[in-house]
N, C-alpha and C positions, 0 to 999 in steps of 0.2 A: 431258596431264592435264586432265580437265574439272573445273572448280570450280563447284559448285552450292550453292544455298541461297536462302532467302527474301530479299526486299528488307530491308535493314537487318541482314543476317547478318554483314556485314563484308567481303564479297568485293571490292568496288571500293576500299574503304579499304586493304585488304591489298595490292592491286595498285598503288595509288598510292604506297605505301611502297617497293615494289620498283622503281617508276619514278622514285624520288627526289622526288616531289611532296610527300609528307608524310614526317615523321621519326618513327621508332618510339620508344615510351617505353622499350622494352627488347627484348632478343633480338638475334640475329645473322642476317646473310644470307651465304651461302657460294656461290661459283661455282667449280665444279671443285674443291671441297674447301677453297678459300681464302676466309677472311672478307673481305668488302668493305663499304664504307660508301657509301651513296647520299645525298649531301648536296644534290643537284640533279638535274634531268632530264639535264643534260649528263653527269654522272657515270654515270648509268644507261645512256645511249647509248654512252658510252666502253666500258662493260663488255658491250656487245652486246645490250642489252635494249631492245625497242621495245614500245609499248603503243598499242592501238587503243581509244579510249575509247567508252563507251556513248553519251554525248552528243556530238554532232558538234563537232569542234574544227577547223573549216575557216574560212578568211577568204574570204567569198563575193564580195568586191570584187576578188579576184585570180583569175588563171586557174589551170588545173590544174597546169601546170608550176611556177608560183610557190608553190603550196601543197605540192606534193610535195617540193620542195627548199628550203623556207623555212628561212632561217638557215644554209644550207650550199650556197649557189648556186655552181656552177662559175665560175671567172674565167679571163680570158686577158689576155696582154700585160702590160707593166710598170705600166700604170695600173690593172690589175686590174678591168677592166670585166666585168660579168656576161656569160658566154658563153651566150646564149640558144639558139643552135643546138645546142650539146651538151646543155643542160638539156632542150630539147624532145625531142631524140633519145633521151635516157635515160628520159624520161617515157613516150615511146611504147613503149619496151622493157618497162617495168613494166606499163603498161596491157595490153599484149599477153599478159602472164602471167595477167592476170585476164580475158582474152577480151573486152576493152572496145575498141570502135572509136570513140574520142573524140579530137577534136583537142586537143593539149596547150595550145592558146591559148584554149580555151573558158572563159569566166568561170564560176566555180563557182556563182554565183547563178542561172545558167541551167540548172543540172542539177537533176534530181529528188532527193529525199531519199536514195533508194537509190544513185544515182550519186555523191552527195556522200560517202556511207559508203564507197564503193569507192575514192574519192580518198584517204580516210584510210588504207585498207588499202594502197594503192599507195605512200603515203609510208613506211609501215612496211617494206614489201618493199624499197624503195630503199635502206634502211639496211643491208641484208644482215645483219639481226639474227640472233644465235644463239639468243636467247630471245625469243619473240614472245608477248605477252599480248594476247588478243582478248576484249574485254569486250562481250558481246552484239553480235557483228559482223553478224548476220543479222536484227536486229530490224526493219529496214525494207526487207528484200529479199523478192522474190517467190520462188516455188518454184524456178524455173529459175535465177535469180541465186544462190540459196542453194546449189543443186547445183554451180554453177560455183565458188563460193567454197570449198565443202567439198573439191572436187578440188584446189584450190590448197593447202589445208591439208594434204591427203594428200601432195602433191608436196613441200611444205616439210619434212614429217616424213621423207620418203624421203631428202631432202638433208641430214638430220642436225640440223635446227632443232628445238629444244625449244619446245613450245607449251603455254601455259596458256590453256584455252578456257572462258570463262564464258558460259553460256547457260541460259535458262529453257525452251528447246525441247528436251525430253528425247529426241526422236527423233534430233536431231543428236548429243547426248551418246552415245547408244547406238551410232551409226554410227562416230564418230570416236575416242572415248576409249580409251586403253590402260588407264587407271584413273581413278577419280572420287574426289574429296575433297568431302565435304559439310560446309559451315559452318553453324552455328546459334548465334546470339547471340555472334559473335566467337570461337567455339571450334571446333575440329575435332571434328565429330560422328561421324566414321567414314570409312573408305576402302573402296571396292569395286574389286576387280580386274576385268579384262575379262569373264571368264565369270560374274561376279556382277552385272553391270549390267542391271537390269530396271526398267522404269518404276515398277511398284508399289513396289518396294523403295526407289527413290530418293525417291518422294513420301512414303512413310512416314518415312524418315529426316529429311526436310526439315520436314514439317508434321504427321506423324502422322495422315494422312488417306488414304482409299482413292481412287484415281484415278477410279473409276467414279462418284463423286459430283460430278465436275466439270460434266458437261453434263446438263441436264434439259430436253430438247426437249419441245415441246407434244405432248400426246397427240392423235392424229388423231381427228377427229369427222366424222360423216356429212355435216354441213353446212359443213365448213371452207371448201370452195371457193366457197360462196355468202355467206360473211360479208361485211359491208359494207366498202367501200373507204373508209379513213379519210384517206389521203394519196395524191395523184396528181400526177405531173409529166408534162406534155404538150409535146412538140416543143421541148425545151430545148437550145439551142446555146451552147457556151462559146467563149471566145476561143482556147483551145488547139486546139479542133477546130471551126472556124467552119462547116464544111460538113456536120457530122454532128449529128443531133438525137437526143435521148434522151427516151423515154417509159417510165414505170414506175408501178406502183401498189403501195401497201402496205395490207394489210387491218388492220382494228382488231384489236389483240391479237396481231399477227404480228411475227416477226423475219425480215426479208428480208435475206439475205446478199448483198452486192455484191462479186463476185470479179473478178479480172482481173490482168493483168501490170502492173507499175509503168509509168506513162506512158499507161495506157489512158484516163485522164480521170476516174477515180472521185473523187479529192479535189477536182478542179475542179468537178465536178457538185455536190458537197456545199457548196462555197463559193458557188456560184451560187444554190443553193436558199436558203441562209442569208443571202444579200445581201452577202456579203463582196466578191464580184466580180459585177457585174451581168451576166446572160446576154445574148446577142445576140438571143435570141427564146425563146419558151416561156412556159408558165403553170404555176402551182402551185395546186392545189385541195385544200381541206380539207373533207371530208364533202360533196363535190360542188359547193362554192362556191369560185370563183376568188378568190385573195387577192393583193394588191399588195405585193410585197416589194422595196423599194428600198435597204434597209440591214438590218444585223443587228437594229436596234431594231424594225423592222417585223416581222421573223421572230419575235422574242421576244414581241411583242404578240399574235401569232397562235398562240403555244404551240408554235413550232418551235424546237428547240434543237440546237446543234452541239457535240459533244465532239471537238475537232480532233486531228489526228495528232500535232502537235508541242505537247504540253501545256505545256512550259516557256515557249515563246515566244508561243504563240497561245492557250493555254487558261488560263493563270494570270498574275497579276502577282506574281512570286515575292518581291518586296520587301515585299509586304503580308502581313498576318496571314491565318490561315485564316478568321477571322470576316469580314474585309473582302472576301476573295475570294468567299465564299459569298453575301453579301448585295449584291454590287456591281451586278448587272443590274437590280435592282428597289429602288433606294434610296428611292424615293417611299413604299414600304410601311413604311419605318422612320423616316419624318420626321413631325415635329409642329412646327407654327409655323415651317417652313422650316429646322429643325435636325434632324440625324440623331440619333435616340435609340439610344445604344449598348446600353442595357438590352434593347431590343427585338431588336437584332441578336444580342446574346449568347444570348437565349432560343432563337432559330431556329438559330444556329450550333451551340450545345451539343446541341440535339435532333438535328440532322443528323449531327454527329460520332458520337453514340451509335447512331443508326440504321444508319449505314454502317460502323461500327466503325473509324473513322479513328484511327490510333494517333498521338496527340499529347497532351502533358501538358495543354494547354488550347487553346481556340480563338484565343488571342492569339499563339501560336507563328507565326513567319514561315514562309510556305509553302515557301521555299527549303530549309528545314531538314528537310522531310519526305522519306521515301523515294518512289521513283517510283510505287509502287502507291497510297500514301496521297495523293500529289498528284493522281492520277487520280480518287480518291474525292472529293477536294475539288471538282474540276470537276463531277462528277456531283451532289454535294450542292447545288451552286449551282442546277442545273436542277430537281432533284427538289423543291426548296422552292417551285417556281413552278407546280406542277400541269401537267406537260407533256402535249401531245397527240401530238407527233411528236418523236423524238430521233434525230439522225444521229450514229452512232458511227463515227469514222474511226480505224482501227487501235486499238481500245479497250484492248488489253492489251500494246501495244508496250513491251518492256523491263520487264515486270512479272512477278514471281515466281509460281510455281504456286499458292501459297496465296491471294494477292490475286486471281489470275485466277479461281479458283473462286468467290470472293465476288462479283466483278464479273459473271460469267456468271449466278449466281443472282439478282443484282439485276436484270439485263436481263430474265430470265425472269419475275421478279415484276412488273416494269413491264408486260410484255406481257400477263400474266394480268389486270392491272388495266385493260387496254384501250388502252394506249399503242401507237402504231405505231412500229416501230423499223427503221431502215435501218442495217445494220452493214457497213461497208467493212472488209475484212481481207485481208491477203496471206498469212495463216496458214491453210493448207488444213484443218488439224485443227480450228481455230476455226470456220471456215465450216461444215464438215460437222457439227460437234458442236452448234452453236447455231441454225442456220438452219431455219426452217419451209419456206422456198423459197429458191432461189439464182438471182439474176440475174447474168449475166456480161457484162462490157464488153470490147470490143476496139476500140482506136483511135477512141474517142469515140462508139461505138454500143453498144447492147445487142445482143449476138450471140445471146442465148437466155435463157430462164427455165426453170429446172428445178423441178418439184414434189419434195417430200421423198423419195418412193420412187425418183426418178430420179437423185438426187444421188450422185455418186461423184467421186473425184479425177480419174479418166480423163475422165468426161463434162465436168467443169468445165474441165479443161485443153484439151480439144478446142475448146470454145467460146472460151477465152481466146486461143488462137492462130489462131482462125477457120479 
């Protein structure tokens, strides 16, 4: 069963009730017709329910085996020492089900976001759950990894496992679901059976909007190829791929999609450009002039801004308010006599909330209380208040519902129309094809090719991605 709906519709909350994390105010849960009470995650596990959360729930200082069997490690002997050999062997068996060739002793912090997500899935599979809840399991996976996971889902279904599959990627819903339940504002807005599942119908039930309004690619012009280059990277090498250099250019008012498999080095390139991790070599130019970027502060001063893949840990300070997050990078603008003027912050934060349609009672609400889509808008509001020249979007709609996606896509296009150069990193093929004016493809630290708009297709991109 696929469960779909906008952010804030109640999908994750409902699943946390089933997993024993939250307690319901009313209602009953029945398994095989019998009422059950989930007072804790342990109760849920005892009833054969496992949940894969949207936000990663791994301990990155432990290895893969320790994460997979956390809290239920196999033991041996009268002193009940942890049986590492059995734990590693069982972990390898689970990883093989996911077609992953990883050592069980690999520290999770050394894995990509996609592989950390697969560790979560491996943990759930190791429970031999009868009811598996998957909350956005492919949000950080590439096309190939997504196909592998979907095959795992099909195999589990064939083995008699009941699956609740939450996803904003409607093509996955169409391929996997036997039926779909749509939530809106905490209520069941309707159910579609297998032969009724169509993208347009789903979107209309969720947001009352036509899917065709999602993407607004720039209209081609005769002089598009000769437009001035706003942003250029030359010969940049990162620590992940020290022997590979990257060169690319983004024209004024252009959205350049950057595609590739997870691990190709795209996020590392964005971090190097923004000064998070200094590159081993290479230069950044804006309008033909080289700029020196030794830190994010330098990048911000040059009008280069990064919207990171992990918005909760790298894009926001979730304990701060919406106002504080929006004004944080340029506090000197809101200071007088050495003191921050909250009234000046309020004015800008309120204006940005209105412009970006951030759903919050006020700018004083703590950022952690917002939905994923609105948190992403707060990150965008921060940079839009500073008149950007270049924006690097790393997985801009990861874990965001279809309605918020449309708004972010329209915002990106509006920025491009205003002359901002945009580099959009995405593992979502539909997102790349729908938004990009050109597509650059990375493979193992290098640009393997650049496709003009008429040349862009899923097949052409994948050929370059796998070199």
